[in-house]
C-alpha positions as CSV (number, residue, x, y, z in Angstrom):
1,M,27.9,24.7,-11.1
2,I,26.9,21.2,-11.9
3,D,23.1,20.7,-12.6
4,L,21.4,18.5,-10.2
5,S,18.2,18.2,-12.3
6,E,18.8,15.2,-13.9
7,F,19.1,13.4,-10.5
8,R,15.8,14.8,-9.0
9,D,13.8,12.0,-9.9
10,I,16.3,9.2,-8.6
11,F,16.4,11.6,-5.4
12,L,12.6,11.6,-4.7
13,E,12.3,8.0,-5.6
14,E,15.2,7.4,-3.0
15,L,13.2,9.9,-0.2
16,N,9.8,8.3,-0.8
17,E,11.4,4.7,-0.4
18,Q,13.3,5.9,2.9
19,L,10.3,7.5,4.6
20,Q,8.4,4.9,3.8
21,M,11.1,2.6,5.8
22,I,10.9,5.1,8.5
23,E,7.3,4.9,8.9
24,E,7.6,1.1,8.9
25,E,10.1,0.9,11.8
26,L,8.3,3.7,14.0
27,L,5.3,1.5,13.8
28,T,7.1,-1.7,14.8
29,L,9.1,0.2,17.5
30,E,5.7,1.6,18.9
31,R,4.2,-1.9,18.6
32,E,6.9,-4.4,19.4
33,G,9.5,-2.2,21.2
34,G,12.9,-1.3,20.3
35,T,15.8,-3.8,19.0
36,E,19.3,-2.6,18.0
37,A,18.7,-3.7,14.4
38,G,15.5,-1.8,14.4
39,I,17.0,1.5,16.0
40,G,20.1,0.8,13.4
41,R,17.7,0.4,10.4
42,L,16.1,3.9,11.4
43,F,19.1,5.5,11.9
44,R,20.6,4.6,8.7
45,A,17.3,5.6,6.8
46,A,18.1,9.0,8.4
47,H,21.8,9.4,7.8
48,T,21.1,8.5,4.1
49,L,18.3,10.9,3.9
50,K,20.8,13.7,5.6
51,G,23.5,12.9,3.1
52,S,21.4,12.3,-0.2
53,S,19.3,16.1,0.6
54,A,22.6,18.1,1.6
55,A,23.8,17.0,-1.7
56,M,20.5,18.1,-3.8
57,G,20.8,21.3,-1.9
58,Y,17.4,20.6,0.3
59,V,18.5,22.6,3.5
60,R,15.8,21.8,5.8
61,L,15.0,18.1,4.8
62,K,18.9,17.9,5.7
63,E,18.4,20.0,9.3
64,L,15.3,17.7,9.9
65,T,16.9,14.4,9.3
66,H,20.0,15.1,11.0
67,E,18.2,16.0,14.5
68,M,16.2,12.7,14.2
69,E,20.0,11.2,13.3
70,H,21.1,12.7,16.3
71,V,18.6,11.4,18.5
72,L,18.5,7.9,17.0
73,E,22.1,7.8,17.9
74,R,21.2,8.4,21.2
75,L,19.0,5.4,21.2
76,R,21.8,3.5,19.9
77,S,23.9,4.0,22.6
78,R,21.4,3.3,24.9
79,E,21.4,7.1,26.4
80,L,17.8,7.3,25.8
81,L,14.9,5.0,26.4
82,V,11.9,4.4,24.2
83,T,8.5,6.0,25.5
84,E,5.6,7.0,23.9
85,A,6.4,10.7,24.0
86,L,9.9,10.2,21.9
87,I,7.8,8.1,19.0
88,G,4.9,10.9,19.0
89,V,8.4,13.1,18.4
90,F,9.5,10.7,15.8
91,F,6.2,10.7,13.9
92,K,5.9,14.3,14.2
93,G,9.2,14.5,12.5
94,L,8.3,12.3,10.1
95,D,5.4,14.0,9.0
96,G,7.4,17.0,8.6
97,L,9.6,15.4,6.1
98,R,6.4,14.2,4.1
99,Q,5.3,17.7,4.4
100,L,8.9,19.0,2.5
101,Q,8.7,16.0,0.4
102,S,5.4,17.3,-1.1
103,E,6.8,20.6,-1.5
104,I,9.8,19.7,-3.4
105,V,7.5,17.5,-5.4
106,Q,5.3,20.2,-6.2
107,N,7.4,23.2,-6.4
108,D,11.2,22.1,-6.0
109,A,11.4,24.0,-3.0
110,E,11.4,23.9,0.5
111,H,8.5,26.6,2.0
112,S,7.5,24.7,5.4
113,N,9.4,26.0,8.6
114,M,10.5,23.0,10.7
115,D,12.3,25.3,13.4
116,E,9.3,23.8,15.9
117,L,9.6,20.3,14.9
118,I,13.7,20.5,15.4
119,R,13.4,22.1,18.9
120,G,11.4,19.5,19.9
121,L,13.8,16.7,18.6
122,R,16.7,18.8,20.5
123,S,14.9,18.7,23.3
124,S,14.4,14.8,23.5
125,A,17.8,14.1,22.8
126,E,19.1,16.9,25.0
127,A,17.5,15.6,28.3
128,P,19.4,15.7,31.4
129,V,21.1,13.0,32.8
130,P,19.7,12.0,35.7
131,R,21.8,10.8,39.0
132,V,22.8,7.1,38.7
133,Q,20.0,5.1,40.7
134,K,21.3,1.7,39.9
135,T,24.4,0.1,38.3
136,L,23.4,-2.0,34.9
137,P,25.9,-4.9,33.8
138,L,27.6,-3.9,30.4
139,L,27.8,-7.8,29.7
140,P,25.1,-10.2,29.1
141,S,24.4,-11.7,32.4
142,D,25.6,-15.0,31.3
143,V,28.9,-13.5,29.8
144,Y,29.3,-11.3,33.2
145,Q,29.2,-14.6,35.4
146,T,31.5,-16.3,33.2
147,F,34.0,-13.7,33.6
148,E,33.2,-13.5,37.4
149,R,33.7,-17.0,38.5
150,L,37.0,-17.3,36.0
151,T,39.0,-14.3,36.7
152,D,41.6,-14.2,39.2
153,A,45.5,-13.1,40.2
154,E,46.7,-15.4,37.4
155,R,44.1,-14.4,34.6
156,P,43.8,-10.7,34.9
157,L,40.6,-8.8,33.2
158,R,41.7,-6.4,30.4
159,W,40.4,-4.2,27.8
160,L,42.4,-5.1,24.3
161,T,41.8,-2.0,22.4
162,V,42.8,-1.9,18.5
163,R,42.7,1.0,16.0
164,L,43.0,0.3,12.2
165,S,44.4,3.1,9.8
166,A,42.0,5.4,8.0
167,R,43.5,3.6,4.5
168,C,42.4,0.1,5.7
169,E,39.5,-1.2,3.6
170,M,38.8,-4.5,5.0
171,R,38.3,-3.5,8.7
172,Y,35.7,-6.1,9.2
173,V,38.0,-8.6,8.0
174,R,41.0,-7.4,9.9
175,F,39.0,-7.6,13.1
176,Q,37.8,-11.1,12.3
177,I,41.4,-12.3,12.4
178,I,42.4,-10.7,15.5
179,E,39.0,-12.5,17.0
180,R,40.4,-15.7,15.8
181,E,43.7,-15.4,16.9
182,L,42.7,-14.4,20.9
183,E,40.2,-17.2,20.8
184,E,42.8,-19.9,20.2
185,L,44.6,-18.4,23.5
186,P,44.0,-20.4,26.9
187,G,41.4,-17.7,28.8
188,L,38.3,-16.1,27.7
189,V,37.5,-13.4,25.3
190,W,34.4,-11.1,24.6
191,R,33.9,-8.4,22.1
192,E,32.2,-5.5,22.4
193,L,30.2,-5.6,19.2
194,D,27.6,-2.8,17.3
195,D,25.0,-5.2,15.9
196,T,23.7,-2.8,13.9
197,A,26.7,-2.0,11.6
198,T,27.2,-4.0,8.7
199,P,30.6,-5.3,7.6
200,E,30.9,-2.0,5.2
201,E,30.1,0.1,8.0
202,T,32.6,-1.4,10.6
203,A,34.0,1.3,13.2
204,D,38.2,1.9,12.5
205,T,38.5,1.0,16.4
206,A,37.3,-2.4,18.3
207,R,37.7,-3.9,21.9
208,W,37.9,-7.0,23.4
209,L,37.7,-8.0,27.1
210,V,40.3,-10.8,27.8
211,S,40.8,-12.7,30.7
212,S,44.1,-14.7,30.2
213,S,47.8,-15.6,31.6
214,L,49.2,-14.0,28.7
215,S,51.5,-11.1,29.4
216,D,50.5,-7.4,28.0
217,T,53.2,-7.7,25.7
218,E,52.4,-10.8,24.0
219,L,48.6,-9.6,23.9
220,V,49.3,-6.4,22.1
221,D,51.8,-8.3,19.8
222,I,49.1,-10.6,18.2
223,A,47.1,-7.3,17.3
224,A,49.9,-5.3,16.1
225,A,51.6,-8.0,13.8
226,L,48.7,-7.7,11.3
227,M,49.0,-4.9,8.4
228,D,47.0,-1.6,9.1
229,V,46.9,-1.8,12.6
230,E,47.8,1.7,13.9
231,E,47.6,1.4,17.8
232,A,46.8,-1.7,19.9
233,R,47.0,-1.3,23.8
234,L,45.5,-2.8,26.9
235,E,43.7,-1.4,30.2
236,E,43.4,-3.5,33.4
237,I,40.1,-3.7,34.8
238,A,38.4,-5.1,38.1
239,I,35.1,-7.3,37.1
240,E,33.4,-4.8,39.7
241,Q,33.8,-1.5,37.1
242,L,31.6,-3.6,34.7
243,R,28.6,-3.1,36.4
244,S,28.9,0.8,37.1
245,R,27.2,2.3,34.0
246,P,24.5,4.6,34.5
247,E,20.3,4.2,33.7
248,P,19.3,5.3,30.4
249,V,17.3,8.6,30.4
250,L,13.8,8.9,29.9
251,V,12.4,11.8,27.5
252,E,9.8,12.4,30.3
253,E,10.4,12.0,33.8
254,E,7.0,10.2,34.5
255,A,6.6,8.8,30.8
256,E,5.9,5.3,31.0
257,A,8.7,3.1,28.9
258,L,8.2,0.8,26.0
259,P,10.5,-2.0,26.4
260,A,13.4,-1.0,24.6
261,F,16.0,-3.1,22.9
262,A,13.9,-6.3,23.6
263,P,15.3,-9.4,22.2
264,S,13.4,-10.1,18.9
265,E,14.1,-12.6,16.0
266,P,16.5,-10.9,13.1
267,R,14.3,-9.2,10.5
268,P,15.3,-10.5,7.0
269,D,17.2,-7.9,5.0
270,R,15.1,-6.2,2.3
271,T,15.2,-8.2,-1.0
272,K,17.0,-6.2,-3.8
273,Q,15.5,-6.7,-7.2
274,T,17.6,-6.2,-10.1
275,S,16.0,-3.3,-11.8
276,I,15.9,-0.1,-13.9
277,R,14.1,3.2,-13.3
278,V,11.8,4.0,-16.2
279,N,10.1,7.6,-16.6
280,V,6.2,7.1,-16.7
281,E,5.4,8.8,-19.6
282,R,7.9,6.7,-21.5
283,L,5.9,3.4,-20.1
284,E,2.5,5.4,-21.0
285,R,4.1,6.0,-24.7
286,M,4.8,2.2,-25.2
287,M,1.3,1.4,-23.7
288,N,-0.2,3.3,-26.4
289,L,1.6,2.1,-29.2
290,V,0.9,-1.7,-28.4
291,G,-2.2,-0.3,-28.0
292,E,-2.5,0.9,-31.6
293,L,-1.0,-2.6,-32.6
294,V,-3.7,-4.4,-31.1
295,I,-6.2,-2.3,-33.5
296,D,-4.1,-3.0,-36.4
297,Q,-4.0,-6.6,-35.8
298,T,-7.7,-6.6,-35.0
299,R,-8.3,-5.0,-38.6
300,I,-5.7,-7.4,-40.3
301,Q,-8.1,-10.4,-38.8
302,Q,-11.0,-8.8,-40.2
303,A,-9.5,-8.3,-43.4
304,G,-8.6,-11.9,-43.8
305,K,-12.1,-12.6,-43.4
306,L,-13.4,-10.7,-45.7
307,L,-10.9,-11.6,-48.4
308,R,-12.0,-15.3,-47.6
309,Q,-15.8,-14.6,-47.9
310,R,-15.5,-12.8,-51.1
311,F,-12.6,-15.1,-52.8
312,G,-12.9,-18.3,-51.2
313,P,-9.8,-20.4,-50.0
314,D,-6.9,-20.0,-51.8
315,E,-3.1,-20.9,-51.3
316,A,-2.1,-17.0,-51.1
317,F,-4.7,-16.4,-48.7
318,E,-3.2,-19.4,-46.5
319,D,0.4,-17.5,-46.8
320,F,-1.9,-14.7,-45.2
321,S,-4.0,-16.5,-42.7
322,Q,-0.5,-18.0,-41.4
323,L,1.2,-14.6,-41.4
324,S,-2.1,-13.1,-39.4
325,D,-1.9,-15.6,-37.1
326,H,1.5,-15.1,-36.1
327,L,1.2,-11.3,-35.8
328,T,-1.6,-11.9,-33.3
329,R,0.4,-14.4,-31.1
330,T,3.4,-11.9,-31.3
331,V,1.1,-9.0,-30.5
332,G,-0.5,-10.8,-27.5
333,E,2.7,-11.7,-26.3
334,L,3.9,-8.1,-26.5
335,Q,0.8,-6.9,-25.0
336,E,1.0,-9.6,-21.9
337,S,5.1,-8.1,-21.2
338,V,3.9,-4.5,-21.1
339,M,1.0,-5.0,-19.1
340,K,3.3,-6.7,-16.4
341,V,5.6,-4.0,-16.6
342,R,2.7,-1.7,-15.7
343,M,1.6,-4.1,-12.9
344,L,2.8,-3.0,-9.7
345,P,2.0,-5.0,-6.2
346,L,-1.2,-3.6,-3.8
347,E,2.4,-3.3,-1.2
348,Q,2.7,0.2,-1.8
349,L,-0.8,1.2,-1.4
350,F,-1.5,-0.9,1.7
351,N,1.9,0.9,3.2
352,R,-0.5,3.7,3.7
353,F,-3.0,1.9,6.3
354,P,-0.9,1.3,9.5
355,R,0.0,4.8,10.3
356,L,-3.4,6.1,9.0
357,V,-4.8,3.5,11.7
358,R,-2.9,4.1,14.0
359,D,-3.3,8.0,14.1
360,L,-7.3,7.5,13.9
361,S,-7.5,5.1,16.7
362,L,-5.4,7.4,19.1
363,S,-7.4,10.6,18.1
364,L,-10.9,8.5,18.9
365,D,-9.9,6.5,21.7
366,K,-10.1,3.1,20.2
367,E,-8.0,0.0,20.1
368,V,-7.6,-1.3,16.8
369,E,-5.6,-4.2,15.2
370,L,-5.0,-3.7,11.4
371,V,-4.7,-7.1,9.2
372,L,-3.3,-6.8,5.8
373,E,-3.5,-9.7,3.3
374,G,-2.8,-9.8,-0.3
375,K,0.0,-7.0,-0.7
376,D,1.7,-8.9,-3.3
377,T,-1.5,-8.7,-5.3
378,E,-0.7,-6.8,-8.5
379,L,-2.7,-4.2,-9.9
380,D,-2.3,-1.6,-13.1
381,R,-0.3,1.4,-11.7
382,N,-3.1,3.7,-12.5
383,L,-5.7,2.2,-11.0
384,I,-3.6,1.8,-7.7
385,E,-3.3,5.5,-7.9
386,E,-7.3,6.3,-8.5
387,I,-8.3,3.4,-5.8
388,G,-6.4,5.0,-2.9
389,D,-8.7,7.9,-2.0
390,P,-11.8,5.5,-1.9
391,L,-10.1,3.0,0.3
392,I,-8.9,5.6,2.8
393,H,-12.6,6.8,2.8
394,L,-13.9,3.6,3.8
395,V,-11.2,2.8,6.4
396,R,-12.0,5.7,8.0
397,N,-15.6,5.3,8.5
398,A,-14.7,1.7,9.5
399,I,-12.7,3.3,12.6
400,D,-15.1,6.1,13.1
401,H,-18.1,4.8,12.9
402,G,-17.9,1.2,12.7
403,L,-15.7,0.0,15.2
404,E,-16.9,0.7,18.8
405,R,-14.7,2.1,21.6
406,P,-13.2,-0.5,24.2
407,E,-16.0,0.1,27.0
408,E,-18.5,-0.7,24.6
409,R,-17.0,-3.7,22.7
410,L,-16.5,-5.4,26.4
411,A,-20.1,-4.6,27.3
412,A,-21.2,-6.1,24.0
413,G,-19.1,-9.3,24.6
414,K,-16.5,-8.5,22.5
415,P,-12.8,-8.5,22.8
416,A,-11.8,-4.6,23.7
417,R,-9.8,-4.3,20.3
418,G,-11.5,-4.0,17.1
419,T,-10.4,-5.9,13.9
420,L,-10.1,-4.4,10.6
421,R,-9.0,-6.3,7.8
422,I,-7.9,-5.2,4.3
423,A,-7.2,-8.1,1.8
424,A,-6.5,-8.0,-1.9
425,A,-6.7,-11.1,-4.0
426,H,-7.1,-12.2,-8.1
427,E,-10.6,-13.6,-9.3
428,D,-10.3,-14.4,-12.7
429,D,-9.4,-11.6,-14.8
430,Q,-10.2,-9.1,-11.8
431,V,-8.7,-7.9,-8.6
432,S,-11.0,-8.2,-5.4
433,L,-10.3,-5.6,-2.3
434,V,-12.1,-6.3,1.0
435,I,-12.4,-3.9,3.7
436,E,-13.9,-5.8,6.7
437,D,-14.4,-4.6,10.6
438,D,-16.0,-6.3,13.1
439,G,-17.9,-3.6,14.5
440,A,-21.8,-2.4,15.4
441,G,-22.5,-3.1,11.4
442,I,-24.8,-0.8,9.8
443,Q,-28.0,0.0,11.3
444,T,-30.6,-0.5,8.0
445,D,-33.5,0.8,10.4
446,K,-31.8,4.6,10.7
447,L,-31.2,4.6,6.9
448,R,-34.6,3.8,6.2
449,Q,-36.0,6.6,8.6
450,K,-33.4,8.8,7.0
451,A,-34.5,8.3,3.6
452,V,-38.5,8.8,5.1
453,D,-37.3,12.0,6.6
454,R,-35.5,13.6,3.5
455,G,-38.6,12.8,1.4
456,L,-37.0,9.9,-0.4
457,L,-39.5,7.3,0.2
458,S,-42.8,7.0,1.8
459,E,-43.1,5.3,5.2
460,A,-44.7,2.1,2.9
461,E,-41.8,2.2,0.6
462,A,-39.3,1.9,2.9
463,A,-40.9,-0.8,5.0
464,Q,-41.3,-2.8,1.9
465,L,-37.1,-2.6,1.6
466,S,-35.3,-5.8,1.7
467,E,-32.2,-5.9,4.0
468,R,-29.9,-5.7,0.7
469,D,-31.9,-2.9,-0.7
470,A,-32.3,-0.6,2.7
471,V,-28.3,-1.0,2.9
472,Q,-27.6,0.5,-0.8
473,L,-29.3,3.6,0.6
474,I,-25.7,4.5,2.2
475,F,-24.7,5.4,-1.2
476,H,-27.5,8.3,-1.6
477,P,-25.7,11.3,-1.1
478,G,-25.7,12.7,2.7
479,L,-27.6,9.9,3.9
480,S,-25.7,8.3,6.9
481,T,-26.4,6.6,9.9
482,A,-24.0,8.7,12.0
483,S,-25.3,9.9,15.5
484,R,-22.9,12.8,15.5
485,V,-20.8,15.0,12.8
486,S,-17.3,13.9,12.6
487,D,-14.1,15.9,11.3
488,V,-12.6,12.3,10.7
489,S,-15.7,11.1,8.4
490,G,-19.3,10.5,8.5
491,R,-20.7,6.9,7.1
492,G,-23.0,8.0,4.4
493,V,-21.3,11.2,3.7
494,G,-19.1,11.0,0.9
495,M,-19.6,6.8,0.2
496,D,-21.9,8.1,-3.1
497,I,-18.7,9.4,-4.1
498,V,-16.6,6.5,-3.3
499,R,-19.4,4.6,-5.4
500,N,-18.7,7.3,-8.2
501,D,-15.4,6.7,-8.3
502,I,-15.1,2.8,-8.3
503,E,-17.9,2.6,-11.3
504,R,-15.7,5.2,-13.2
505,M,-12.9,2.3,-12.7
506,N,-15.2,0.1,-14.2
507,G,-15.4,-1.3,-10.6
508,L,-18.4,-2.4,-8.4
509,I,-18.7,-2.3,-4.9
510,D,-20.9,-4.4,-2.6
511,I,-21.4,-4.1,1.1
512,D,-22.6,-7.2,3.5
513,T,-23.7,-5.8,7.2
514,E,-24.9,-7.7,10.2
515,P,-25.9,-5.6,13.3
516,G,-23.8,-6.2,16.0
517,R,-21.3,-8.2,13.9
518,G,-19.6,-5.8,11.5
519,T,-19.6,-4.9,8.0
520,R,-17.7,-6.1,4.8
521,F,-17.5,-3.9,1.5
522,K,-16.1,-6.1,-1.3
523,I,-14.9,-4.2,-4.3
524,R,-13.8,-5.4,-8.0
525,L,-12.0,-3.8,-10.2
526,P,-10.6,-4.8,-13.9
527,L,-6.8,-5.2,-13.7
528,T,-6.3,-2.5,-16.3
529,L,-8.1,-0.1,-18.2
530,A,-5.5,0.5,-21.1
531,I,-6.1,-2.8,-23.0
532,T,-9.2,-4.9,-22.1
533,T,-12.1,-7.7,-23.2
534,G,-15.5,-6.0,-24.6
535,L,-18.6,-7.4,-25.5
536,V,-19.8,-6.0,-28.8
537,I,-23.3,-5.4,-28.8
538,I,-26.1,-3.5,-31.7
539,I,-28.5,-1.1,-30.3
540,G,-30.6,0.7,-32.5
541,G,-27.8,0.3,-35.3
542,R,-25.4,1.6,-33.6
543,T,-22.2,-0.4,-32.2
544,F,-21.3,-0.1,-28.4
545,I,-18.8,-2.1,-26.2
546,V,-19.6,-3.5,-22.6
547,P,-16.8,-4.4,-20.6
548,M,-16.6,-8.1,-19.8
549,S,-15.5,-7.0,-16.0
550,N,-19.3,-6.0,-15.8
551,V,-21.2,-8.6,-17.4
552,A,-22.5,-10.9,-15.4
553,E,-24.1,-13.3,-17.8
554,I,-25.9,-13.1,-21.1
555,V,-29.1,-14.7,-22.0
556,R,-31.7,-15.2,-24.5
557,I,-35.3,-15.0,-23.6
558,E,-38.7,-14.7,-25.2
559,Q,-40.2,-11.1,-25.4
560,A,-43.4,-12.6,-23.6
561,A,-41.0,-13.5,-20.4
562,V,-40.4,-9.6,-19.6
563,K,-43.5,-8.6,-17.5
564,T,-44.2,-5.1,-15.7
565,V,-44.2,-4.6,-12.2
566,R,-44.9,-0.8,-10.8
567,G,-44.5,0.6,-14.1
568,V,-41.0,-1.3,-14.5
569,P,-40.1,-4.1,-16.9
570,V,-38.7,-7.1,-15.2
571,L,-37.7,-10.6,-15.7
572,T,-37.1,-13.5,-13.7
573,L,-33.8,-15.2,-13.4
574,R,-33.2,-18.2,-11.2
575,D,-36.2,-16.6,-8.6
576,Q,-34.3,-13.4,-9.0
577,V,-36.1,-10.3,-10.2
578,I,-33.9,-8.2,-12.4
579,P,-35.0,-4.9,-14.1
580,V,-35.3,-4.8,-17.8
581,V,-33.9,-1.5,-19.5
582,H,-33.9,-0.8,-23.4
583,I,-31.7,1.7,-23.2
584,H,-32.5,2.8,-26.7
585,R,-35.0,5.4,-25.5
586,Y,-31.8,7.1,-23.2
587,F,-29.9,7.5,-26.2
588,G,-32.4,8.6,-28.4
589,Y,-32.3,5.8,-30.9
590,E,-35.2,3.7,-32.4
591,E,-36.1,0.5,-31.1
592,T,-35.6,-2.5,-33.6
593,G,-36.1,-6.1,-33.2
594,T,-39.4,-5.7,-30.9
595,D,-41.3,-8.3,-33.3
596,R,-38.7,-11.2,-32.8
597,R,-39.8,-14.0,-30.4
598,F,-36.3,-14.0,-28.7
599,R,-34.2,-11.0,-27.8
600,P,-30.7,-11.3,-26.5
601,I,-30.2,-9.9,-22.8
602,V,-26.6,-8.9,-21.1
603,I,-27.1,-9.2,-17.4
604,I,-24.6,-6.3,-16.0
605,G,-23.3,-6.2,-12.4
606,R,-23.3,-8.0,-9.4
607,A,-24.9,-10.0,-6.5
608,E,-28.4,-8.2,-5.9
609,K,-27.4,-5.0,-7.6
610,R,-28.1,-6.2,-11.5
611,I,-30.0,-5.0,-14.7
612,A,-30.4,-6.1,-17.9
613,L,-29.8,-4.6,-20.9
614,G,-31.9,-5.4,-24.0
615,V,-29.5,-5.1,-27.2
616,D,-30.8,-5.7,-30.9
617,E,-27.9,-8.3,-31.4
618,L,-24.6,-9.8,-30.1
619,V,-21.5,-9.7,-32.2
620,G,-19.1,-11.0,-29.8
621,N,-15.9,-10.4,-27.7
622,Q,-12.9,-8.5,-28.7
623,E,-9.6,-7.0,-27.3
624,I,-10.1,-3.3,-27.2
625,V,-8.1,-0.3,-26.4
626,V,-9.9,2.2,-24.4
627,R,-9.7,5.9,-25.5
628,S,-10.8,9.0,-23.5
629,L,-13.7,11.0,-25.3
630,G,-11.3,14.0,-25.3
631,S,-11.9,17.8,-24.0
632,Y,-13.8,18.4,-27.1
633,I,-16.8,15.8,-26.5
634,G,-15.9,16.0,-22.6
635,K,-18.0,13.9,-20.2
636,V,-20.8,11.7,-21.2
637,E,-23.2,10.1,-18.8
638,G,-23.4,6.5,-19.5
639,I,-20.2,6.5,-21.8
640,S,-17.0,5.7,-20.6
641,G,-14.5,6.1,-23.6
642,A,-14.1,4.8,-27.3
643,T,-12.8,2.3,-29.4
644,I,-11.4,1.4,-32.7
645,L,-13.1,-1.7,-33.8
646,G,-11.6,-4.2,-36.4
647,D,-13.5,-2.5,-39.6
648,G,-12.0,0.5,-38.5
649,K,-15.3,2.1,-37.1
650,V,-15.5,4.0,-33.8
651,A,-17.5,2.1,-30.9
652,L,-18.6,4.0,-27.9
653,I,-17.9,2.1,-24.6
654,L,-20.6,1.9,-22.1
655,E,-20.2,3.0,-18.4
656,T,-22.5,0.4,-16.6
657,G,-22.3,2.7,-13.4
658,G,-24.1,5.7,-15.1
659,I,-26.3,3.6,-17.2
660,M,-27.5,2.1,-13.7
661,K,-27.9,6.0,-12.5
662,M,-29.9,7.2,-15.7
663,I,-32.2,4.2,-14.8
664,N,-32.7,5.0,-11.2
665,R,-33.9,8.4,-12.3
């Protein structure tokens, strides 16, 4: 018996790609109507999945894709029309396929019963054929009119049908030769084509409609003279017969049909990239080895500096220095190459949103136009996996509590259809993600009142909050502006988790809202968490690292510039009041350097959400390899990990989000 386990990963990757393609095509079908090419792509995807799942022994997956393929075949042959009901059945079928996919990934087995879905698909495909209410032309109208004008007794109308032998490997080429021969004859020729088939998928039978003065024998001989032609026959037909075609069947008698096979611009074929599949564990192992090289390279540089300081310049050290510089360049190039391998376009994440928006807008009776920008922006694959859930939560909130219903929007002078924009872009060494809606905005008055009702603020404190500070209340656990409980989301409920997740990735989230105009969330993330640049600082005689992605600026201030407001030390920088934090006390270290006139300050955060870290000494920037603290130490608030410095010592990496929480308490 053949062991198929080695093909499982390849099958699962292909399964995911085909399901994504099916979802994209169904969304296009629902939005723009059907084209023959689009229906053909759906059919081929279902056919491919049916074959591969059967080969791998996944019976339920095969049965479900077989039924979808059967319905799509009836659509291709125009026996069915595309309706909202039929699209709904297809989406349910897709959900069933994804459920089976999840079970196969987790347990390598299928558990869910798909009988109900299969019955629904069969019911759609087996709709009774109604009586012919009117005839439809088989030919395009312009072709039909030309044949009608030119066909007469001297040029009878005939179908020429040609069948090739099963062993013929170049069917497409054979039919092209026949077509060129026919086109050189006096008269008119039109070929009945399957526009969805590729040259490799060309059927073994083709037929041409011919209006010519040539005899039957002469026409048949043109085709029969070619190699691999097994049969060529003629059938005379009256021009009136071309109009005797039954109207396609509607899945639901009263369903309002969407435009089926509407003309559209041909969609470009998917770009095929030359690539190989690499196991993720091997990629992680390679990244870890590069990290070790970065550490060793930093230590060699440090050793070179110490030797030069101790023994002075020497020719031997010059060779060592050149070798060290070459190693630095080589390791840098290797690191960049491996990082590029880890980077993936955000397209695979963005592809999850059209279906999500479609389902939510239907369930909430809202009209939503989704705009996606920057799908080709690249981010570390681990960060793409981590940021998915926070983005989905923000999208749910935007549709549920941000965007209004059509009648509410019209009453407010807005278009009935709301707009949800999700955009990504590179900004310096970071990636920015924007989730923006043109809905009702966040009502800060409600947030203030909720904070007062829950005892978080007094009436006076709430009144003194600026608009930006009031908006930040949305990140407090349980605070929400929603007037109703929703199964979809609750603006405020879970937003603290969203911020926690983003800050755990060394990211930041900002909010900009305007009542009646909409809300804009902006997330900033580092390109990667594996190897990054950090600012080395000294606090209480210990060395710490602050990720440079979180550093807004570095300043030196006079000790006297720090003032106390309501018991909180602050400094004023370019008319902005920033709280100053001496984090020695949070980690139990003795504060040093208080007798100096000037003190280095590291400003962390973005926009209005900034704090100033008072440190004892600034050492400089350094490439660091981020290591977890391990299960033995576990989670330490304010610390995201550790790294090894050039001198071999271990330094802790500060988590700015955790530092801010410690300060707020």
